[in-house]
N, C-alpha and C positions, 0 to 999 in steps of 0.2 A: 903412771904413764898409759897402762893397759886400758884403764877405765876411759881415759880421754879418747883413745882410738875407738873404743867400743862405742862411745856416745857418738862419735863422728860418723861411724857406719850406721848407726841407727838413725841420725839425721839424714844421712844420704839416702837411706831406704825409704824414709817418709817423704822426702822431696821427690824421689823416684816414683813412688807410688802416686804422689799427687799429680805428677806430670802424665803418667799413664791414665789416670782417671779423666784428667782434662783432654787428653787425646782420644779417648774412647768416647767421651761426651761430644767432641767436635765431629768425630767420624759418624756418629749416630745421627747428628743433625744433617750431615752432607749426605750419607748413604741412603738414609730412610726419611726424606723430607715429607712424603705424603702418606706415611703409615704402611708402607710396603714391608714384606718380609717379617711378619709379626713374631714368628718363633726366633729368629735371629736377634730381633730386638729384645725379646725377653731374656735371652742368653746374655746378651751384652749388659742389660740392666743388672742381671744377677751378679755378673762379674764386677761391675762397678760398685754395687753394693758391698761385695765381699771385700773389694780393695779399700773402700772407705772404712769398713769395720777393722781391717787390719791396720790402717794408719791410726785410727783411734786407739787401738790396743797397743801399739808401739808408742804412741805418745804417752799414754797413761803409765806404761812401764817406764818411760824415760823420766817422767816427773817423779814417780815413786823412788827411782834410783837417786835422784837429785835431792830429794828430801831426807835420804839416810845420812 
């Protein structure tokens, strides 16, 4: 039972991070349409890449747990 709730929280965090990355990408397109504020864009991209890496790590961890 504890494993199912742990898997559900992992799925929830993966979906939440995916939504966060999508919203960050949309805000990047809305706020910086003509390439303004380059330093803020760089920070935004770094945060988006970090979130994508975290999603991949969580997904790999989840698949390894499922294979056991």
